[in-house]
N, C-alpha and C positions, 0 to 999 in steps of 0.2 A: 504494500500500500504506500502510495506517495506521501511523503511527509509534508505537513502544512507548516506555514510560517510560525504558528503557535507552538508546534512541536520543536522548532529549532531555537526557541528563545528560553531564557532562564525563568524560573519562578519569580524572581525579583522584577524582571522587566514586565512580565504578565501582570504582576500586582500593580505596577505603575499604570498600566492601561486600565485595569479595573477601577483604580481610584484616581483616574486622570484629573478630574475637576479639582481635587485636593492636592495634587502633586506640586512639587517645587519646580522652578525653572530648570534646574540641573537635571532633575528626573525626566522632565519633558524632553530635554535635549538628548538624554540617553535613549529614551524610547524612540525618538525620531531617527537617531543615528543607527540604532540596531535594526529597525524595520527597513530603512533605506539600504543598509548594507546587505541584508538577507535578500531583498528583492533584486538588487544588482547582481548578487552572486548566483542566485538560483532561478531568477526570472519569476514572472507572475504566476507560474504554475504552482507556487507554494501557497497561493491564495485559493486555488480551486477547491481543495478539500474542506475549506472552512465553511461554516454556515453563512448564509447571505449577509447578515448584519455584521458578523465578525470580519468579513471581507472589507466592508465599509470602514470598520474601526481601524484595521491595519493599514488600509490604503490612506486614510486621513493621517494616521500617525507617520507614515513614511513621507507624506507630503508636508509635514509640519503644520497642518491646519488645526492649530490648537483650539480656536474658538468653536469651530464646527465639531471637533472631537468632543469637547466638553458637552455640547448639547446632545450629541448622539449617545454618549455614555449615560447622561442623566435620564434620557428617554428610555434606555434599555434597563436601567435600574427599576423604573416604574413597571415595565412590562417586557421582560427578557425575551429576545428572539422573535418579537412580533413586528409585523410590517404590513403595509398595504401593497397590493399588486395592481399594476397598471399595464394595459396592453392585452388584447384578446389573443393575438397571434404570436407576438413577441413579448412575453411578459417581462416586466422589470420591477425592481423593488422601489418602493416609495416609503420613506420613514414618516410616521404620523407626526404632524406638527412641524415637519421640516420639508415640506414639498418643494421649497425653493432651493434646497441644498443641491449644489452643482456637483455631479459625479459623472465620470465617464461611463458609457454604455457597457464597457467590458466589466465594470465593477457591479453595476446594477442588474445586468442581464440575469434572468433566472432560467435555469435548466430544470428538467423534471426531477432530478435528485434534490433540488432545493425546495420543492413543493411536496412535502411529505403527506401521504394520505393515511388517514386513520379510519378503520371500520371496526366497530366494537359491538359485540352481541350484548344485549341487556335482558332478553327474555326468550324462553322457549315454552311453547304450550301446544297442546293438542286440542283442536276444535272438532270434536267427533273423531274422524279418522284422518283429518287434515293436519299437517304439521305447519306451525306458524312461528317464524323467527322474527324477533324485534330487535332493533338496535339503532345505531346512527353511523353515518359515514360522511367525512368531509376532508377536503384538502386544506392543510394548515394555511391560515391567512387568506383563505378564499371562502368566506361565509355563505355566499350566495343567498342573501336575504330574501330574494324573490321566491325561492323554493320551487322553481320551475321543474317539471318532470322531464322535459325534453332532454334526451340523452342519458337519462339514468337507467340502469339495468341491473339485474341480478342473474347470475348463472351458477350452475353446478358443473364443475369441470372434473373429468375423470383423472385420477392421479397418475395413471400409467399411459393411457392412450391420448389424453388431451381433449377427448370428446367433450363438447359443451352443450348443455341443455339450458335454454333460457327460461327464467321464472318470472312470475308477475311480481313487481315491486310497487308498493303503495307508499307514498310519502306520508309521514306522520310528524307531529311535533314532539320533540324529545329534549326537554330542558336539561337533562343530564349531560348532553353533549357539550353545552356551553360551560357548565360547572366543571366537568371533568377536564376540559382543555386547559384550565389553570391560568388563563390569560384574561386581560381586562378590555381588549380592544374590540374583538369580534363576537358576534352572537351567532351561534351555530344551532339555535333551537329548531330551525326548519330543515335540519339535515337528518331527521329521524326516518327510519324505513320499517316497513313490515313486508316480509317475504313469505308467501304461502306456497306450500308444496301439497297440492291436493292428493287425496288417497289414490286417484287414478294414476298420477305421476309416480307416486311411491311404488305402486305395483309395476309400473313400466321399468323403474330402476331395478327392481328385483328380477324382472324378466330378462334383463341384460346380463345377469350373472353376478358373481361375487366381485367386489371391487370397492374402491374408495372414491367418493365424490366430495370435492371441497366447494364451499360456498364463497363466491366472490361478488363484490358489489362494484359497479362502475358509475362514475359521475362525470359530467362535462367540466372541462377546465381549459385554460389557455393552451392552444395548440392541439386540442383533441381530448379524448376521454382518458380519465385516470381510473385505474382498477387495482384492487388489492383484495386479498383474502380477509374474511371476517374473523376477528380474534375472540378468544374465549373470555368469558367473564370470570373474575377471580373466585368468587364463592357463591353460594346459593344454588338453588335448583338449576338455574340457567348455566351454572358452571360445572355441571356434572353430565356424564354420559347417561343416555336413556335407551332402553331396548324396546323395540316394537316387533311383535311376531305377526307375520302375515299368514294367510290361509294356505299358501302354497308351501309352507315350511321354511320360508326365508326369514332371516332376522335382519332388522334394520337397527344399527347402532347410531343414534343421533347424538353426536358428541364432538370430540376433539382429538386431533392428532398433532402433537407438537404445537399446541395453542391455536391451531386453525380449526374453524367450525366446518363440519361436514357430515355426510352420511356414509356409513360403511355397510355395504350389503354382504351378508354372510349366509352361506348355505351349508352349514356344517353337517357332515355325514353322520357324526356321532354327537350325542348330547347326554348330559347327566340328568336322569329322571328323578333320582332320589339319593340321599346320602344320610344315613341314620346310624345310631349307635345301638347295637343289640348284643346283650350278654358279653360286654367287654370287647366287642369288635366294631370297627367302623365298616359299614356295608354300603358300597356304592353300586347303584344300578344305572347302567347306561343303555341307551337305545341306539341302534344303528339303522339308518335308513336302508330300505331294501335296494339292492343293486350296488351297494357299497361294501367294500371289504372292512371287516371289523378289526379294530386294534387288538393287539395281543396282551398289552400290559397297561397298567395305570401306575404312574410314578408320582410319588409325593416327596418334594425336595425342599429343604431349608438349609442354606449354607452347605456344610459338608455332610449333612444328614440326607440320606436317600433311602426311601422304602419303595419296593416294587411289589405289585400283586398281579397275578395273571387274571385276565378277563375270561370267565367261564360262561358258557351259554346257559340261558334259562329257558325252560320249556314254556311255550305260550299257555296262558290260562285256558282252562277247558271252556269251549264255547266262544272264545274270543274271535271277533271278526276283524281285529286290527292286524292286517298283514303288511302294513306299510313299514313296520319296524321289527327288528330282531333285538332281543334284550339279553344283556350280559351282566355279570356281577363280579366285583372285586372286593376283597376282604382284607382289612388291615388290623393288626393287633393294637388296641388302644394303649396298652402298656408300652409297646415299642414306640408308638407315635409320640408318647408323652415322656419318654425315658429321660431326655435331657432338658426337661422343661425348666425355664428360668424361674427364680423366685419373685415374689412381690408383684408389682403391676406390669412388668415387662410383657410385651406381646411377641410371640414367635409365629410368624406367618409362613405357611407352606404353599408352594406352587404345585398345582395338580395338572398332570399332562397325560394324555393318551399317547401310547407309542405302538407302532406297528412292528412287524418282524424285522424290517430294515432299520429300525431304531429311530425313525423320524418322529418328531413330536407334534401333537395337535392340542390346541387349547381345550380345556374342559368347559365347553359352553353348557349353559343350563337350559333345559327344556322349559317351555312355557308351563307355568303352574308349579314350578319347583318351590319347595318350602324349606326355608332355612331353619336351623335349630341350634340348641346349645346343650352341652352335657358336662355336668360338674364331675370332675375326676379326682380332685384333691381339694383340701381346704383352701378356699379363696381362689381356685383355678378352674377354668372351664375350657372345653374344646368347642369352638364356634364353627359351625357349618354355615358359612357365610357366602355372600356374593359381592362382586364389585360392580362398578357402574356399567361396564360393557357386558355384564351378564355372564361372568365366568365364575366357576367354583373357587372359593377361597376357604382354606382350613387354617385356623389359628388357635394356638393355646394362649390364654390371656387371663387377666384378673376377671373374676365373675362380674359381669356388667349389669347395671340397672338399665332395662330396656323399655322405653316408652312404647305403648301400643294403643293409646287413646289420647286424643287432644280435643278439649272442648273449651268454649268460652261462655262464661255466665252472662246473664243479662246486665250485670253490674260491671262487666268489662274485666273480670278476673279470668286469667288463664289457668286451666286445670290440666295437669299432666298425670296420667296414671300408667302403670306398667308393672312388669314382673321383676322381682329381686328376691332371691331366696331368703327365707327368714334368718338362717344362720349367717348369711353374709351381711344382712341389713342391721343386725343387732349391734348396737354401740356406734352407729354411724349417723351423721347429720348431712344435710344437703347444703351445698355452697353454690352460689351463683357468682361467677367471676367475669369481670370485663376483660376482653381479649387484648387490649393494649394498655389500659390504665392499671390493670391488675387489681382494681378495687373489688372488694368482696361483700356479698350479702349472705346472711344465714337464713335459710327459708324453713318454715315449719314443714314437717313431713308426717304423713299418717301411714303406718305400717300395719298390715294384717294379712295373715295367710299367704305370705310370699308375694304380696302386692303392695305397691306404694302409691301414694297420691300426694302431689305437690301442688299447692295453690299459690299463684303468683299475682299479687296486686302490683302491677308495674308502676303505679304512682305512689306506692308506700311500701317499698321493700325494706325489711328490717336490716340494720347493721349489727355487727358484733357489739360495738360500743357506741351508742348514740341513737338518735331518733331514726324512725323509718323515713326514707327519702325516695324520690322518684328514680327510676332507671334513666341514666343519662344516655345520649346517643352512642352507638357503637354496638358491638356484638357481645352478648352475655351468654356464657356457657355454663352448663350444669355439671356438678360433680357430687359424688358421695365421698365423705371423708370420715375417718375415725374421729370420734368426739375428743379423744385425747391425743390426736396427731399433732406433732410439733410444727409441721409445715405442710406444703402442698405436694411434696414429692411422692406420696403414696395415694394421691387422689385418683378415684376411679371415674372416668367420664360416663355421663349418661348419654345413651344413644337411642336411635329410633329403630324399631323393628323394620328390617329391610323391605318387607312386603308393603310397608306403608309410606315409603319415601314419595310415592306419587301423590300423597295428600298435601305435600308442601309445594309452594309456600302457603302458609296459613296466615291470612291477614285479618286483624281485628282492631276494634277501637277499645281503648282502655277506659277506665273509670272517668266520670265527669270531673273536671278540675275546677277548683274555685276560680271564678273570674275568667274562665277560658273554655275552649272546646276540647273534647276528648282527643288525646293523641292517638295516632295510628301506630300499630306494632306489627311486626312480622316474625313468624316462626319459620326458620329455614334451616339449611344444613350445610355442612362442610365435611370434607374427607368422607364423602358418601353418606354417613349416617350420624355424624356428630351434629346434634341440633343446637341451635342458638336462638336467642330472642333479640330482636333488633328494633329499638324505638325509632320512629321517624326523626329526622333532624329537626332542630328547633326552628330553624329559619324556613319560611315559606319558599316555594319554587321561585318567586320573583325577588327573593332576598339572598338566595344561596349562591356562593361562588364569587370569584374575583371580579368577573364582568358585572354582575348585578350589584355588588358592593360599590363599584365605581359609579354606576348609574344612580344608586341611592345617594351617594355623596354629592355628585355633580348636579343632580336634578332635584330629588326630593328634599335633601337637606337644605339646599340653597333656597328652595321654594318656601320651606318652613321658616327660614331665617327672616323672611320678609313679613311674617305674621307677628302680631304683638307677643311680647314676652308674657309668660304665665307665672303666677305665684307658685312656683314649684322648685324643689331641690332634686337634682339628679345625682345619685351616688354611684361611684365606680370604685370598687375595692379589688385590687389585683386583677383588673380586667374582667371583673364579674365573677371571679372564682369564689368569693366569700362575702358573707355579711360580717365584716370584721374591721379591725384596725381603726385608725383615727377617723375615717368617714363614719364608722358606726357610732363613735362617741359624739361626733358632731350631730348626727341624727338624734341620738338620745337627748342631747342638750336642747335641741330645737323642740323636740316633743315635750320635754319637761317645762320649757318656757311657754309652750302653747302658741308658738309662732304660727300664724295662719298661712301655711303653705302646704301644698301637696308633696308627699314624699315618694320618690320613684327610685327604686333600686335596680341596678343592672345585674343580670344573671347570665353566666355563660353556659355552654352546653354541658358542663359538669353538674348542673342543677343543684347548687348548694342551697342550704336552708336559708330562707329569707324571712323577714318580719311579716307577720300576717296583716299588720295594719297598713303596710305600704303597698303601692302598686309596683309590680315587677315587670320589667321589660327585658327581652332577650338581647344580648349584645349583638349589634349589627342588624337588628330587625328594623323594619320601617318605623315602629313605635319608638325604638331607641333613638333613631336619628331625629325624629320629631321632638322627643324630650330633650335631646342635646341642643337642638336649635332654639327651643322656646322656653326652657327652664330659666328662671331668673338667676338661680344659683346652681353651680355644678361643683361637686366636691369629689376629688379623685386622689389616689395615692400612687398612680403610675401615669406615664404619658398617655395622651388620648390618641394622637396621630398627627403626622406632619400636615395633613390636609385641613386640620381644624384651626379655626381662627375665632377668638372671642368676639361676640357682637356687642355693639354699644348697649349699655345698661345691664349687661350680664356680668355676674361675678363668678370667676372660676378659681377655685382654691386648690392648690397642690399641697397636700399634707405630707407627701413623701412617706417612706416606710422604713427608715433605718439610719442609725448612726454608722458612718463608714469606717470599717476596719480594713476590709479588702478594697483595693483601688477601683475607682469608677471613672466613667466619662473620659475626659482628655488625659487623665493620669494613666490610662491604660495604653497610651500610644507606645508602640514598640513591642508590646506583648502579643502573644498569640491571639488574645481576645479583642484586640483593638480593631476598629473599623473607622478609617478616616472619613468615610461618607457619613456615618452616624455622628461622629464628632463635629463635622462641619455643619450638621443640621441642628446642633444643640441650641444655639442662640434663638432660632425660630421656634423650636419646641417649647422653650421656656417663656417666650413672649406670649404664649397662650394664657398664662396664669396672671391673675391680679396680684397674687402674692404666693410665696412658697414658705411653708412652715418648716422651721428648724428646731431640733430638740435641744441644741447646745451650741456654744461658740465654736467648738471643734468642727461640727457639721456645717455651720454657716460659712466658715472660711473655705472648707474643702468644696462644698457644693457650688459656691459662687464661682470658684475657679474651674472646677472639673466639668461643670455643666454650663458654663458661660452664662450664668444668670445675670441679666442686666437690671431686672426690676427689684421689687421689694422682697426682702426675706424677713419673715416674722419669727424672731427667736423666742417663741412662746413656750417651748417644750412641746412634746407630742401629746395630743389629746389622749391617745391610747394609754399613756402612762399615768393618767390621773387615777386609774383604777387602783394603783398601789396606795394612794393617799385618800381614797374615798372613805367616808365615815361608815358606809355599809359593806365594806369589803369582806368582813367575816360572814355576814349574811349571804353575800354573793358566793363566797367560797363554799358554804354549806349547801347552797342550791346546786352548784356545779358537781359537788361530791355525790349528791343524791341523783342527779341526772346521769352521771357516769356509773353509778352503782359501786363506788369505791368502798372497799372494806374499812371498817373502823379500826383504828389502832395501828395501821400500817403506814410506814413512811412512804411518801410519794416522791418518786424520782421522775423528772421530766427530761426526756432526751429530744433535743431539737437541733439537728445538724443542718448545715447548708448543703447545696448541691455541688457537684464537681463537673465542671464544663467538659472534661475529657472522659466522662463516664456516661455513655449513651447506649440505649437499645438500638436495634436495627431500625426502629420506627423514628429515631432521632429524639425520642423522649429521654430524659435523664434517668439513669439507673440509680437504684438504691445501693450505695457503697457501704455495706454493713460490715464493720470490723469488730463489733462487740460480740463476744461469745455468749449469746443470750441463754443457752442451756446451762453453761457453767455459772452465769450470773444468777439464774433462777435457783440452782442448787445451793448457792452460797447465801442468797439474799431473800429467796422467795417466801420464807416463813414470816418475815416482818417488813417486807418492802413490796411495792408495786412499781412497775416501770411504765410510764406513759410515753409512747413513741409517737413523735410528731414529725412526719416526713415533710420536707419542703414541698410547697404546692406544685413545683415543677418536676418533682421526683415521682417515678412510678415503679412500684415493686411491692411484693408481698412482705409482710413483717412476720418472720417465723415466731411461733409461740404465742401469737395473739389469740386471746380467748382461753388460755390455759391457766389463768389465775395470777400470773406474774406480769406478763407483757400485755399492754392495752394499746391497740392502734387507735390513736385519737386524731388521725390526720383529717378526717372529715368533720371534726368538731368545728363549729363556725369560727371561733376566735381564740387564738392562743393566749390572749390576755386573761381569759377566764382560767386557763390552765395554770398560768403563773400563780394565781391565787391559791390553788390547792397544792402546788408543788412545794416540797420541803427543800429540794435541791435541784439545780439545773445542770444538765450535762449538755454542752454544745461544743462548737469548734471555732469557726470564723464568722458565725452568724451574728447579725446585729441583735439577736435575742439577748446577748450578754449585756448590752448597754441598757436594755429595758429592764431586765431582771435585777440589775444592780439597784434599782429603786426599792426592791423588796428587802434588802439587807440580808437575804438568805444566801447560803453558800453556793458556789459554782465550781464545777470541774470542767476542764477543757481536754477533750479527747482529740488531740492534734497529732494523729499517727502519721500524717503526711505533711507536716509543717514545712520542711525544706522545699518539697516539690511545689506546694501551694504558694508559698511566699516567693520563691526564687524563679519559678517557671510559669505557673498557671495564672495567678492573679496579682501577686504582690500585696504588701500590707503597708499601712500608713505609719505605723510606729512599731517599735521593737516589742512584740507581744511577749517575748520571753521574760522581759523585765517589768512590764506594766500590767500583765494579766492579774486579775483579782482572785486567782485561784491557781492550782497546780496544772501544768501542762503534762498530759499523760499520753504514753505512746502505745500501751498494750491494754488489752481487755483485763488482764490480771491486775495491772496497776489501778485500773478504774474501779474494780470491785473492792480492792484493798482500801482505796481512798473513801469509798462510800461507807465502809465499815469504820473509818476513822475520821468522820466529819468534824468532830469536836477539835481534833488536833489541826485539821485543815483550817478551820475558822480562826483558831488562835494564831497560826502561822501567817495567815494572809490578812489579818485584821487591818494592819496599817496600809497595805497596798489597796485593800478594798475601800478604805476611807479616801485615799488619794484619788482612786478611780472614780468614785462618786463625785468628788469635787470637780474633776476634769470633764466628766461626761454626763452628769445627771442634774445639771443646773440649767434652767429653773426646775424645781421639783416641789412645788407647793400645792399641787392638785388643782390648779386653776388654768391649765393650758387650754382646755376645751373652751372655757368661758372667754379667754382672750381671742381664740381663733374665731368663735362665733360672733363676738362683738365686732371684730375687724371685718368679718364677712358682711355683716348687716349694716355696717356704718355707712351713712350717706344714702341709704336706700329706703324704700317704703316700709321696711320691717325693722328699722333701726330702733334700739331700745330708747325709751324716753329718758331725757336727761334728768338726773337726780340732783343736779347742782342747784343751790339756793342763791 
């Protein structure tokens, strides 16, 4: 493959291009010289492999057109890789907002490889005997908003001969196309399609004999038609193979080969009719179509293990009129089949193959009407006689599964799953519902009787291990059985669906009526053939979801709302809608206490955190949220809103922020792996949004003004959230929190609240839980007189081992950490700003800084020497941590002086009046300003 110009340049030069608007003159000259030298040396062929916009970037760099390059880079930051296409016969690139940009034709000319086509399957269904595929197809950057049908087509193409059969394609509206494209410029809603293959056509395919046919879709574009194969959906019924049996004995596998959608016609001469366990033997009955030679052997293979059994003929039943098949039997010893069975929950899957005298293998296809089964052969283990999507026999030894065989929805919107789970396996187990990416868990009540289980799921009030019942947030939720005394999820047994009933999915239903809103829609579907999951609909409506529609809402709806009068309302945004918490919560409480005549509106993100019942709740990014942001007289936030937001006249926007900086932030990260010159360059604008920024102390005021380029007012009032430590009713609040959490009396409460690690991520890009405490050892040493409250950072996703076993309590979903501070006797943290807040309590702190050198010197950097100023010991191992918890009196005595100095440096003001100062400043000069008390 030819090397591109980007391949020939260093990472440093590529970084200059990426952050060109923020680059120095010397860096710009380095980029120009490098690009020019490479073009002179290798010719413009090094531009050819680049994506169209990248060609423009490198061309402008080589020409030294700095001003034009700045505009193009900024445009691509907003919407990477997106452009307009001009010219029906000779297409060329036009950059949005830069139509007058002068570029040579050789740079803007677009070839077919530059215009990538996407064809995505979204649904598969049978309407009677007709097969119907649904999906969308578009050429990137060619939205075709008119949606004309001229030139659109669908074909089935034979994999070997290339024979093509034209199918009827009907245009549909598919909003998923625009959302899935991930870009903000083009609307692809009118690129949906529906392709029907009538039963007559399916029979014709079968009549042509065995073979594979792939589905392709074509659409018109510059220079002619564009065509590509339709691609598989990731999960759900539309992402699985389906088998259809025809009257002539043919099988149609509607599914996927290497991610491509198609139909495979099979006419197997031999099929498995039954496979059962009888008297310690696995008995397989096969039928062979008349006129075909019967296999001689059945092989069962897993790894190095292979078992063979001869196929012996069975006599036809007396009086049988079925002479289309001859039947044979193979027998395997169950003891031999399970001899090397692994322990625990591991699954051992066997491949079953028919073999002839010459040794050639044939897949063990299943006859129509084949029934799967399970046989328990040892404690906790079963042999599953199973099937896969293409309808082949699968044998597996595995942990005994709970298998759903009935799914109903009550009139109240409750999902009821019932199924089989042997009594001896179900004893001592509970049901866990776990999110597929967040790893958040719910514990569901389960009814067990006579080897049957029933799970009732209220998707709007699913119970947590510790805390109130909450709605299921968007995403896929999977069911598991778990031992009640299990330490973690490693031995969880998945709940699956009986294979004969996968055709009942997807099951769609409306959940319970929600207060102040319509019922949400939910779907039960599957993954990995029979793993069922529950998926709530996304919170945003179709006209709100995705990058494109968010842009439209900001540019049209939001600005239209800004022209309407301000409303006497306060919009609150805490951590992007993740929580009802922090200083915004305390501002809310103070306004309610004062009886200020305003409507209270809280922002809620898709995690669906608990919110106050008295307030109106709007979803982040929804139409209602943009309206509230545009028209609320007051806005209280603790994180940035967005670079697109500008405060309107008469509106007060308060930035309470959310922590005293120990780890470096903003401009002070320049030069570190976490720095972004583009983000830093945008800081002045971001902070002009706010009427004032709240600071907890002089240390923070100095750093934030510099690091975040704050030009406006900073109110050094203290954080409202820290008033809780000085409130007269703090003991009453603490007692209430203890009761809500169900904390045992007489046990010391340890709160562990670490920050996240930027270099610890899941494949999904979410931050991992970097757990270094040996929780089992800690429980053994401390469990009889301590409890550990584990508070993950809101950006961290992962299971907490031991939660629910009496020592470890996962309190991540508890609305506000400030309440947890009140019940904690000691805090364990690391570099989190929690240490500055908790210092207001005068209670001891321990610092689990196992990665101090890496975090300080490589990852983030710190503002001061933590080793000399920390108000508690810095501990590197779990053993040291447990020992320190046992000796807290000695720790307090040793660090008393440091603790006092630390409070003086970082906890002033601390008089419990921060919230009052912030609210007074927010209301000052407006219609809700407090009346003057001066005489």
